[in-house]
PLY file of the C-alpha trace (Angstrom):
ply
format ascii 1.0
element vertex 486
property float x
property float y
property float z
element edge 485
property int vertex1
property int vertex2
end_header
21.84 34.91 8.22
25.63 35.14 9.08
28.57 37.08 7.79
30.90 35.15 5.53
33.83 36.25 7.66
32.22 34.54 10.78
31.61 31.33 8.87
35.14 31.24 7.45
36.63 31.66 10.94
35.53 28.09 11.59
37.54 26.47 8.84
41.14 26.27 7.45
41.19 28.49 4.33
44.00 28.07 1.81
43.09 30.88 -0.54
40.26 33.38 -1.09
39.28 34.97 -4.35
36.83 37.82 -3.92
35.31 39.70 -1.00
34.60 38.06 2.33
32.52 41.01 3.38
29.19 39.40 2.59
26.13 38.18 4.43
25.27 34.50 3.74
21.67 33.46 3.74
22.15 29.66 3.81
24.75 26.97 3.69
24.13 24.11 1.27
26.00 21.25 -0.33
23.23 20.28 -2.84
23.37 22.51 -5.90
19.53 22.22 -6.24
19.03 24.11 -3.00
21.19 27.14 -3.94
19.37 30.45 -3.64
20.44 34.06 -3.71
23.03 34.61 -1.02
23.90 31.00 -0.47
27.26 29.59 0.48
27.72 26.43 -1.62
30.20 23.76 -0.53
31.43 21.49 -3.32
32.01 18.02 -1.74
33.47 15.14 -3.67
30.97 12.32 -2.94
31.16 8.57 -3.69
28.93 9.01 -6.83
28.81 12.74 -7.56
31.48 15.51 -7.27
30.00 18.72 -6.25
32.69 20.52 -8.15
31.04 19.62 -11.39
28.12 21.78 -10.56
30.17 25.02 -9.98
29.89 26.25 -13.59
26.14 25.82 -13.39
25.97 28.09 -10.36
27.75 31.08 -11.74
24.53 33.03 -12.37
22.44 31.40 -9.64
22.86 34.18 -7.17
25.24 32.10 -5.00
27.34 34.37 -2.90
30.28 32.19 -2.20
31.62 28.72 -3.08
33.95 26.57 -1.01
35.90 24.16 -3.09
39.14 22.07 -3.26
40.17 23.64 -6.70
39.07 26.78 -8.36
36.98 26.57 -11.55
38.52 27.75 -14.77
36.09 30.56 -15.13
35.55 32.91 -12.14
32.49 35.13 -11.81
33.43 38.45 -10.21
30.22 38.63 -8.08
31.09 35.34 -6.42
33.67 34.73 -3.66
35.71 31.40 -4.07
37.22 29.84 -1.00
39.78 27.04 -1.45
40.19 24.37 1.26
42.13 21.14 1.38
39.03 19.02 2.07
35.52 20.27 1.39
33.82 17.52 3.34
35.60 18.40 6.45
35.01 22.13 5.85
31.27 21.45 5.43
31.05 19.84 8.93
32.63 22.91 10.60
30.60 25.32 8.48
27.42 23.44 9.38
28.26 23.61 13.03
29.04 27.32 12.92
25.92 28.03 10.84
23.71 26.46 13.57
25.66 28.06 16.32
27.65 25.03 17.40
24.75 23.10 19.00
26.92 20.07 19.96
28.80 22.34 22.41
25.53 23.30 24.21
24.55 19.76 25.08
26.34 16.51 25.99
26.52 14.47 22.85
27.50 10.74 23.07
28.32 8.89 19.86
28.12 5.07 19.42
30.08 3.15 16.76
30.58 -0.48 15.86
29.14 -3.16 13.67
26.30 -4.29 15.81
24.45 -2.63 18.74
24.71 0.99 17.70
21.04 1.64 17.42
20.20 -0.14 20.72
22.94 1.48 22.68
22.24 5.08 21.29
18.47 4.59 21.85
18.88 3.28 25.42
21.22 6.27 26.35
18.45 8.58 25.02
15.82 6.70 27.04
18.07 6.67 30.12
18.55 10.45 29.83
14.83 10.92 29.90
14.33 8.44 32.81
16.90 10.46 34.74
14.70 13.51 34.30
16.59 15.31 31.46
15.26 16.34 28.05
17.16 14.54 25.34
17.50 13.81 21.58
18.51 10.91 19.49
19.83 10.38 15.96
19.49 6.80 14.93
18.73 4.35 12.10
15.16 3.72 13.38
14.10 7.28 13.94
15.37 10.68 15.18
13.87 12.16 18.27
13.78 15.60 19.69
12.45 14.83 23.13
9.05 13.02 22.22
8.87 14.39 18.63
9.67 11.71 16.16
11.44 12.72 12.92
11.69 9.94 10.18
15.21 9.12 8.98
16.66 7.25 6.05
20.30 7.32 7.04
22.16 5.86 10.10
24.05 9.13 10.36
22.69 12.16 8.41
24.78 14.74 6.48
26.35 17.53 8.57
23.76 20.16 7.77
21.01 17.85 8.89
22.82 16.70 11.93
23.51 20.22 13.18
19.95 21.42 12.26
18.55 18.69 14.33
21.00 19.26 17.28
20.00 22.98 17.09
16.40 22.04 17.48
17.24 19.83 20.43
19.04 22.81 22.08
15.97 24.98 21.25
13.72 22.36 22.86
15.75 22.48 26.03
17.69 19.16 25.65
20.67 18.64 27.81
21.74 15.35 26.31
21.80 13.62 22.92
22.99 10.43 21.57
23.67 9.34 17.99
24.82 6.35 15.91
28.17 7.03 14.17
28.34 4.76 11.05
31.62 3.87 9.30
30.37 5.58 6.24
29.71 8.86 8.18
33.16 8.76 9.78
34.95 8.07 6.52
32.92 10.86 4.70
33.64 13.31 7.58
29.91 13.71 8.23
30.72 14.19 12.00
33.43 16.77 11.37
32.92 19.86 13.61
30.86 17.99 16.19
31.86 18.18 19.89
31.33 14.85 21.63
31.07 14.37 25.34
31.76 10.63 24.92
32.19 7.82 22.42
31.31 4.16 22.71
32.61 1.12 20.62
30.47 -1.93 20.59
32.22 -4.52 18.32
33.64 -5.04 14.87
32.73 -7.81 12.48
32.47 -8.10 8.63
30.13 -5.57 7.17
30.01 -2.85 4.49
32.93 -4.27 2.55
31.14 -3.33 -0.66
32.05 0.32 0.38
35.22 -0.06 2.48
36.69 -2.96 0.48
38.83 -4.32 3.37
38.32 -5.04 7.13
41.26 -2.95 7.82
39.74 0.13 6.11
36.41 -0.51 7.87
38.21 -0.65 11.24
40.14 2.64 10.36
36.91 4.46 9.68
35.48 3.39 13.08
38.74 4.18 14.72
38.90 7.76 13.22
35.86 8.76 15.44
37.75 7.87 18.55
40.94 9.49 17.19
38.98 12.71 16.97
37.49 12.79 20.49
38.62 15.62 22.69
40.46 15.25 25.89
37.29 16.40 27.74
35.38 13.36 26.47
35.26 9.76 27.59
36.11 6.85 25.28
34.31 3.53 26.33
35.27 0.46 24.55
34.25 -3.32 24.62
37.26 -5.06 26.17
35.94 -8.40 24.93
36.11 -7.55 21.29
39.55 -8.08 19.78
39.58 -4.58 18.29
38.25 -2.90 21.38
41.58 -1.67 22.69
42.76 -0.64 19.21
40.01 2.02 19.40
41.75 3.66 22.28
45.29 3.72 20.83
45.33 7.36 19.61
42.54 9.09 21.38
42.99 12.07 23.64
39.75 11.15 25.51
39.76 9.46 28.98
39.84 5.78 28.42
37.40 3.27 29.96
36.38 -0.36 29.27
33.39 -2.63 29.69
33.20 -6.38 29.59
31.17 -9.55 30.30
34.23 -11.80 30.51
37.06 -10.05 32.31
37.97 -7.38 34.66
37.08 -3.99 33.28
35.83 -0.47 34.53
32.27 -1.61 33.98
31.52 -5.35 34.23
28.29 -7.06 33.38
27.16 -10.53 34.03
24.22 -12.61 32.82
22.73 -14.54 35.71
19.56 -16.00 34.06
17.98 -15.58 30.58
14.48 -15.71 29.40
12.85 -14.78 26.12
11.14 -11.88 27.85
14.02 -10.69 29.92
17.29 -11.43 31.81
18.60 -11.23 35.41
21.93 -9.34 35.15
24.45 -7.63 37.38
26.41 -4.50 36.76
29.67 -4.05 38.80
28.15 -6.63 41.16
24.71 -5.03 41.56
21.81 -7.35 40.44
19.04 -5.99 38.09
16.10 -7.43 36.17
16.16 -6.16 32.60
13.66 -6.62 29.77
16.29 -7.72 27.19
17.51 -11.17 26.12
20.83 -12.41 24.84
24.52 -11.80 25.45
24.64 -9.19 22.69
22.10 -7.12 24.60
24.02 -7.67 27.78
26.92 -5.97 26.08
24.67 -3.14 24.96
23.27 -2.61 28.45
26.71 -2.81 30.14
27.79 0.00 27.77
24.71 2.05 28.59
25.40 1.55 32.29
29.01 2.54 31.86
28.14 5.62 29.85
25.52 6.68 32.32
28.07 6.59 35.16
30.58 8.46 33.11
27.92 11.14 32.31
27.89 11.79 36.06
24.47 10.45 37.02
23.56 8.88 40.41
24.34 5.14 40.32
21.36 4.09 42.45
19.00 5.85 40.02
20.86 4.36 37.09
20.36 0.87 38.40
16.60 1.45 39.02
16.25 2.86 35.51
18.12 -0.09 33.86
15.15 -2.26 34.80
12.73 0.22 33.11
14.57 0.41 29.77
12.58 -1.25 26.97
13.88 -2.96 23.72
14.10 -0.98 20.53
11.60 -1.69 17.78
12.66 -4.49 15.56
15.49 -5.64 17.87
14.78 -9.06 19.35
11.11 -8.07 19.32
9.02 -11.10 20.48
5.51 -12.02 19.31
3.63 -14.97 20.91
1.47 -17.19 18.71
-1.99 -18.56 19.76
-0.48 -21.97 18.80
2.19 -21.68 21.38
5.38 -20.85 19.55
7.18 -17.49 19.58
8.36 -15.29 16.68
11.17 -12.92 17.11
11.88 -10.12 14.72
15.43 -8.75 14.62
17.44 -6.53 12.47
20.37 -8.92 12.34
21.84 -8.57 8.89
25.43 -9.67 9.36
26.76 -13.09 10.06
27.92 -12.18 13.51
24.54 -10.60 14.40
22.65 -13.67 13.21
24.92 -15.87 15.38
24.34 -13.65 18.40
20.63 -13.70 18.10
20.46 -17.40 17.50
22.77 -18.21 20.36
20.58 -16.10 22.65
17.40 -18.04 21.65
19.20 -21.49 22.11
20.49 -20.46 25.52
16.88 -19.77 26.65
15.02 -22.62 25.02
17.71 -25.29 25.19
16.40 -28.48 23.64
12.84 -27.82 24.60
12.00 -26.49 21.12
13.23 -26.04 17.57
14.54 -22.80 15.99
13.28 -21.95 12.54
15.15 -19.14 10.96
13.93 -16.96 8.07
16.74 -14.86 6.66
17.91 -13.19 3.45
20.70 -10.78 2.34
20.49 -7.37 0.80
21.19 -6.82 -2.88
23.95 -4.39 -4.19
25.90 -4.99 -0.93
28.78 -7.15 0.21
28.26 -10.43 -1.65
31.00 -12.13 0.37
28.91 -12.33 3.51
25.92 -14.12 1.80
27.23 -17.70 2.04
28.69 -17.00 5.42
25.22 -15.81 6.65
23.58 -18.94 5.36
26.10 -21.27 6.81
26.04 -19.77 10.34
22.25 -19.67 10.28
22.08 -23.26 9.16
24.56 -24.40 11.90
22.38 -22.95 14.65
18.90 -23.62 13.29
16.77 -26.72 13.17
15.05 -25.48 9.91
16.30 -22.65 7.67
14.25 -20.65 5.17
16.24 -18.43 2.85
14.25 -15.61 1.31
14.41 -11.96 0.04
15.63 -9.03 2.13
15.94 -5.84 0.07
17.05 -7.24 -3.31
17.34 -3.73 -4.63
18.71 -3.99 -8.27
19.61 -7.66 -8.01
17.70 -10.71 -9.00
16.58 -12.13 -5.59
16.87 -15.70 -6.87
20.55 -14.99 -7.64
21.02 -13.64 -4.06
19.55 -16.83 -2.65
21.83 -18.91 -4.95
24.84 -17.00 -3.43
23.62 -17.88 0.08
23.04 -21.53 -0.77
26.69 -21.80 -1.77
27.61 -21.58 1.89
25.53 -24.64 2.89
26.98 -28.04 3.56
24.97 -31.26 2.61
23.33 -31.44 6.03
22.47 -27.77 5.91
20.86 -28.14 2.50
18.62 -30.99 3.73
16.86 -28.64 6.36
16.77 -25.63 4.09
14.05 -24.13 1.95
14.53 -21.33 -0.47
11.36 -19.12 -0.83
11.83 -15.84 -2.78
8.53 -14.27 -1.49
9.33 -13.08 2.02
5.62 -13.09 3.02
5.28 -16.64 1.97
8.55 -17.61 3.68
7.25 -16.19 7.00
3.93 -18.03 6.59
5.65 -21.26 5.82
7.81 -20.95 8.94
4.61 -20.40 10.91
2.98 -23.62 9.32
6.12 -25.66 10.32
6.34 -24.26 13.85
5.11 -26.39 16.76
4.32 -25.30 20.35
7.59 -24.27 22.21
9.40 -23.54 18.95
10.95 -20.14 18.06
10.91 -18.53 14.56
13.60 -15.98 14.08
12.70 -13.50 11.25
16.07 -11.73 10.68
17.43 -8.99 8.53
14.83 -6.23 8.40
13.79 -5.55 11.94
12.18 -2.12 12.14
12.06 -1.53 8.39
8.68 -1.16 6.92
9.56 -1.67 3.17
11.21 -3.86 0.69
13.40 -2.15 -2.00
12.96 -3.83 -5.32
14.27 -2.41 -8.56
14.64 1.02 -7.13
11.07 1.07 -5.59
10.23 0.88 -1.88
7.16 -1.40 -1.39
5.49 -1.39 1.93
6.55 -4.49 3.84
6.84 -4.98 7.60
7.89 -8.33 9.12
6.03 -7.52 12.33
2.82 -6.73 10.43
3.06 -10.12 8.53
3.56 -12.22 11.73
0.63 -10.49 13.37
-1.52 -11.29 10.37
-0.42 -14.93 10.56
-1.34 -15.05 14.32
-4.70 -13.39 13.62
-5.56 -16.34 11.22
-4.45 -18.75 13.75
-6.67 -17.48 16.60
0 1
1 2
2 3
3 4
4 5
5 6
6 7
7 8
8 9
9 10
10 11
11 12
12 13
13 14
14 15
15 16
16 17
17 18
18 19
19 20
20 21
21 22
22 23
23 24
24 25
25 26
26 27
27 28
28 29
29 30
30 31
31 32
32 33
33 34
34 35
35 36
36 37
37 38
38 39
39 40
40 41
41 42
42 43
43 44
44 45
45 46
46 47
47 48
48 49
49 50
50 51
51 52
52 53
53 54
54 55
55 56
56 57
57 58
58 59
59 60
60 61
61 62
62 63
63 64
64 65
65 66
66 67
67 68
68 69
69 70
70 71
71 72
72 73
73 74
74 75
75 76
76 77
77 78
78 79
79 80
80 81
81 82
82 83
83 84
84 85
85 86
86 87
87 88
88 89
89 90
90 91
91 92
92 93
93 94
94 95
95 96
96 97
97 98
98 99
99 100
100 101
101 102
102 103
103 104
104 105
105 106
106 107
107 108
108 109
109 110
110 111
111 112
112 113
113 114
114 115
115 116
116 117
117 118
118 119
119 120
120 121
121 122
122 123
123 124
124 125
125 126
126 127
127 128
128 129
129 130
130 131
131 132
132 133
133 134
134 135
135 136
136 137
137 138
138 139
139 140
140 141
141 142
142 143
143 144
144 145
145 146
146 147
147 148
148 149
149 150
150 151
151 152
152 153
153 154
154 155
155 156
156 157
157 158
158 159
159 160
160 161
161 162
162 163
163 164
164 165
165 166
166 167
167 168
168 169
169 170
170 171
171 172
172 173
173 174
174 175
175 176
176 177
177 178
178 179
179 180
180 181
181 182
182 183
183 184
184 185
185 186
186 187
187 188
188 189
189 190
190 191
191 192
192 193
193 194
194 195
195 196
196 197
197 198
198 199
199 200
200 201
201 202
202 203
203 204
204 205
205 206
206 207
207 208
208 209
209 210
210 211
211 212
212 213
213 214
214 215
215 216
216 217
217 218
218 219
219 220
220 221
221 222
222 223
223 224
224 225
225 226
226 227
227 228
228 229
229 230
230 231
231 232
232 233
233 234
234 235
235 236
236 237
237 238
238 239
239 240
240 241
241 242
242 243
243 244
244 245
245 246
246 247
247 248
248 249
249 250
250 251
251 252
252 253
253 254
254 255
255 256
256 257
257 258
258 259
259 260
260 261
261 262
262 263
263 264
264 265
265 266
266 267
267 268
268 269
269 270
270 271
271 272
272 273
273 274
274 275
275 276
276 277
277 278
278 279
279 280
280 281
281 282
282 283
283 284
284 285
285 286
286 287
287 288
288 289
289 290
290 291
291 292
292 293
293 294
294 295
295 296
296 297
297 298
298 299
299 300
300 301
301 302
302 303
303 304
304 305
305 306
306 307
307 308
308 309
309 310
310 311
311 312
312 313
313 314
314 315
315 316
316 317
317 318
318 319
319 320
320 321
321 322
322 323
323 324
324 325
325 326
326 327
327 328
328 329
329 330
330 331
331 332
332 333
333 334
334 335
335 336
336 337
337 338
338 339
339 340
340 341
341 342
342 343
343 344
344 345
345 346
346 347
347 348
348 349
349 350
350 351
351 352
352 353
353 354
354 355
355 356
356 357
357 358
358 359
359 360
360 361
361 362
362 363
363 364
364 365
365 366
366 367
367 368
368 369
369 370
370 371
371 372
372 373
373 374
374 375
375 376
376 377
377 378
378 379
379 380
380 381
381 382
382 383
383 384
384 385
385 386
386 387
387 388
388 389
389 390
390 391
391 392
392 393
393 394
394 395
395 396
396 397
397 398
398 399
399 400
400 401
401 402
402 403
403 404
404 405
405 406
406 407
407 408
408 409
409 410
410 411
411 412
412 413
413 414
414 415
415 416
416 417
417 418
418 419
419 420
420 421
421 422
422 423
423 424
424 425
425 426
426 427
427 428
428 429
429 430
430 431
431 432
432 433
433 434
434 435
435 436
436 437
437 438
438 439
439 440
440 441
441 442
442 443
443 444
444 445
445 446
446 447
447 448
448 449
449 450
450 451
451 452
452 453
453 454
454 455
455 456
456 457
457 458
458 459
459 460
460 461
461 462
462 463
463 464
464 465
465 466
466 467
467 468
468 469
469 470
470 471
471 472
472 473
473 474
474 475
475 476
476 477
477 478
478 479
479 480
480 481
481 482
482 483
483 484
484 485
């Protein structure tokens, strides 16, 4: 419990109606979770406006309500607090409620289109390899030291974030890393957090169903850097055309990383294999368990962040070789028949290109690439034909299939993808709606030395069809295929 006065000291209040001399028992933004003594924050969401629930809460026992406009009817037992932006206020109130946990550990945020999960996870792993207790907030799973906490959002809501960070502090964590999605930045879910550093990976087309334009998408990412304090570091990918844009208005200390040009932290790929790469970081050679130029960027960012966090460089280099790939990110499985299947989360045109290029760089002309890929329903339709075209250009055989069709007809999604294929592309493409059958077909086609890329779902263990999540895991399916081959 906390006094309302203490909580309100964390936000900019425009007007108060009622007494602030109250004890608050909980802070909530979901009207269904209101109990006696709660402080309810009415947030305007993308689908629901929390203000519409205020009249229903008048006799719920709620102690106070934070809102952007006062309701027509005011209940005398309730304190009403007016703010200019409830979403921002919620972030600061959540931080104050949980005793500002982000200030009690070093929190590093990672944003960008691709590489967020891998980079954030590897910083978490590096922290632990360096001998510290650490936490992670990511798309795949949240961790408090070794305790795994399932997640269904890349970046949770402010109350969940601060609750988890508080638990990390209680567990003795000194460091934490988290993915910062464009949705979260735009919706102010990271408001009130104190970051020790921020990392930008890259920016390509994604989430235009939400942001509408690439410019708006970029602005959402950039807002994270704009909000970093002077005490933080801002580490950006110099090889990405928007990398330096991220640094334009930040107060943080500015640093860069690159594979192609001079930067504060420079990575170089010396030799690639399907099971690893020989790399150098600022001229120091290391064997890493990752493949592909995209992973080389992620690792260079991790190296840079590790140095900026003040850790010993010799220890960092040793531990770079001990880092292991994230589940569902370029995860390789070797068939008894002599071909390799790679499961990867690549679900944007650029990500698919990156993975396919990485495979081709390793196998050259010694084998064929068979790609199995789809596109999610109820998302940016414009990237569907682009995905198919890019996959076709870099694959010897292409199988278009379902991803998470959600509320759309999967056959219509495949039709949208097929529109991006040229005549030559169509000749080497199959469209198989059933994803399990598509993977099995790829395995039948594959010959020794070939590589099957199963793209789009990675770590996910479900398919969402008509609002229902059905269990489905690409990794399980390919293992079943291999078991029948043995």
